[in-house]
C-alpha positions as CSV (number, residue, x, y, z in Angstrom):
1,M,17.3,-114.8,-19.1
2,Q,13.9,-115.0,-19.0
3,Q,11.5,-112.8,-17.9
4,L,10.4,-113.8,-14.6
5,N,6.3,-113.5,-14.0
6,Y,5.6,-113.5,-10.4
7,R,1.9,-113.3,-10.1
8,H,1.6,-116.8,-10.2
9,F,3.2,-116.5,-6.8
10,T,1.5,-116.4,-3.1
11,F,2.4,-114.6,-1.2
12,R,4.2,-116.8,0.7
13,E,6.2,-118.1,-2.0
14,L,7.2,-114.4,-3.0
15,L,8.8,-114.2,0.1
16,R,10.8,-117.3,-0.6
17,Q,12.0,-116.6,-3.0
18,R,13.4,-113.2,-2.7
19,R,15.2,-114.8,0.1
20,L,16.6,-117.6,-1.7
21,A,17.7,-113.9,-3.5
22,E,19.2,-112.9,-0.5
23,K,21.4,-115.9,-0.3
24,A,22.7,-115.8,-3.6
25,L,23.6,-111.8,-3.5
26,W,25.7,-112.9,-0.2
27,R,27.5,-115.5,-2.7
28,N,28.4,-113.5,-5.2
29,R,25.9,-114.6,-7.9
30,N,25.5,-112.3,-10.8
31,P,24.7,-109.7,-8.4
32,E,23.5,-107.8,-10.7
33,Q,20.8,-109.9,-11.9
34,V,20.2,-110.8,-8.6
35,G,19.6,-106.9,-7.5
36,Q,16.5,-106.8,-10.6
37,I,14.8,-109.9,-9.3
38,I,15.0,-108.9,-5.8
39,C,13.1,-105.4,-7.2
40,R,10.8,-106.8,-9.0
41,I,9.8,-109.6,-6.0
42,D,9.6,-106.4,-3.3
43,K,7.6,-104.5,-6.1
44,E,5.5,-107.8,-6.9
45,L,5.7,-107.3,-2.7
46,E,4.2,-103.9,-2.3
47,K,1.6,-103.5,-4.9
48,R,-0.1,-106.9,-3.3
49,R,-0.1,-104.7,0.3
50,E,-1.9,-101.8,-1.2
51,I,-4.6,-104.2,-2.5
52,Q,-4.6,-105.9,1.0
53,F,-4.8,-102.8,2.9
54,F,-7.4,-101.0,0.2
55,N,-9.8,-104.6,0.5
56,A,-9.7,-104.3,4.7
57,A,-10.6,-100.4,4.5
58,Q,-13.5,-100.6,2.6
59,V,-14.7,-103.9,5.4
60,I,-15.1,-101.1,8.3
61,L,-18.4,-101.8,9.8
62,D,-20.5,-99.6,11.8
63,V,-20.1,-99.3,15.5
64,N,-23.2,-98.9,17.1
65,L,-22.8,-97.6,20.6
66,R,-26.6,-97.4,22.0
67,D,-27.7,-100.4,22.4
């Protein structure tokens, strides 16, 4: 099996790929391999969510209530 690299996919494309893998799982198409693909996609999505929240936490502005 060819190793899939999901780093170049956008967040939306990753969600779509996971949906396609879930459909394949429902159709009983090689459940072990599909489960590994879903797990790999979920890890990539979780890593991107952590980066997104980390970057958002750095952008918090101070509120000036005196004016």
